[in-house]
N, C-alpha and C positions, 0 to 999 in steps of 0.2 A: 559421824561424819565430822571430819576436822577441816576447819577453814583456816587458812594461813592469813594472818593479819599482818600487814606490813606497816611499819612506822612511816610517818611522813618524811623523815630524814632519809630512810632507805630508798624511797621512791625518788626523791630529789637527786640522790647520788646516781641512780640508774639513768635518769634522764640526762644528767650532766656528763655521764660517761660515754654517751653516744656521740661520736664525732660527726661533724657535718659531712665528711666524705662518705660515711656509711648511710646517710639519710638519702632516700630517693624522693625527690619532689615530683609531685604529680603536675604535669603541665595542663593548663586549662586550654581546651580546644574551642575555638569559636564555633558557634552554631552554624551548621551548613544551611545555606539558603537553597531552598528547593527551586529547581528550574520550572518554569511554566511552559507546558507543551500545548500546542494547538492540535486538537483531534477532531475527527468528523464522526458524528453519531447519527443514528436514525431518529427522526421525530416521531415516526409511527411504525407499526409492525408491517412488514412486507412479506409476501409469499414467494415461493420458488418461481422462477421465470418472470418475475415482475421486472420492469425497467425502472431504474432509479431516476426520479425527477428532482428539480431544484427544491420543491416544497417538501420532499421526503427526508432531506438531510440538513444538519446544522453543524456549525463550527463551535466548539466548546473549548475553554481553557482549563487545564487540569495541572496539578502539581505532582501527581503520582507518575513515576517513571515506568511502571509496568503497564500503563494505559496508553502507550505511544501508538499512534496510528501510522499506517504506511502511506496514507494519502494526506497531502497538505492543503489541497484546494478542492472546492466543490466541482470545479470544471473537470477534474480527473475522473469523477464518478458519475456525472450526469449522462444518462443514455446507456449505462452499462446494465447487464442482465444478471440477476441473482441465481446462484446455484442452489441455495438452500433457503428455508424460511428463517427470517430474522425478527427478533422482537424489538420493541421500542427501546431506545437508549443504547443499543448495542453498537460497539465500535466496529467499523468496516475494515476488513482485512482482505488481501488478494484471494485468499482461499474461499471467500464467500461469493466471488464473482467469476463469470465466464471470462475467458481471455478476450482482450480488446483487439479487434482486427480492423485494418484499413478498409477492406472489402469483405462483406458478409455474404453468405449464401443467399441468393435471390436478388441481390443488388443489380440495378441496371448500370452497365458500364460501357465505355467506348472501346472498340477493338481497333487497333491501329496496326497497319502493315505497310511496309515500304519496299520498293525494289528500285534501286537507283534513285532518281529524282521524283518518282511517282509514289504518292502517299494515298492509301485507301483507308477510309474510316467507316465503321459500321457499329451499330448498337448491339449489345448482347446482355445475357443474363448470367451472373456468376453461379456456377454449380458447386463451388467450394468457397471456403473463407480463407483469407490470407493477408499477409502484410507486405509491405514494399519489397520487391525483389523475389517474391515467392512465385512458383509455377502453379497455376490453377487451371481448371477446366471452365470454359465459357461456352454457352449456347448462343449461336448467332440467331438473332430474332427473325431475320429475313429468310435464311435458308434452313434453319432448324438444326444445322450441323453443330456438333460439339468439337471445339478446338482447344488447344492448350496455349497459354501465353504467360509471360512474366508481368507482374504488377508493376506499373510505373505510377508516378504521382497523379493526382486529380482524377482518380477512378478510371484510369486508362490501363489497358494491357497491350503488350506488344507480342505478336504471334511468335510462337516457338517454332524454329525451323531446324 
């Protein structure tokens, strides 16, 4: 095996022969600062169909971008029902929860009807779940008849004609 030994003078000549235009300088990039994200995690394990309470969740600050939560406040989650079993420390995502409705099946609501200047109000039980503006079935508690109506604000429905 032959090893080529260069003299110091030859090495200096090669270094001096390199022109500054040929040299590529490496730019130093400043370290990226990690953003801090606020996420919501479970304090304890919950089972399917459990309803989330204030004591079940906590807000945690993390630097990892892959741990972003879709919910920013506890208020968005309290009272929601789980679709699946979740373990302690798990980040909550919309896929873990049933859809949030303004009126749920079985809620007691007001049935409102008007004809000209006459307004009639009765109480009823929702047979379907829905959000504002949806058409749902409601059972009139006095007559027992099932009617359809559009959901308005404050748990009221207006009869569909």
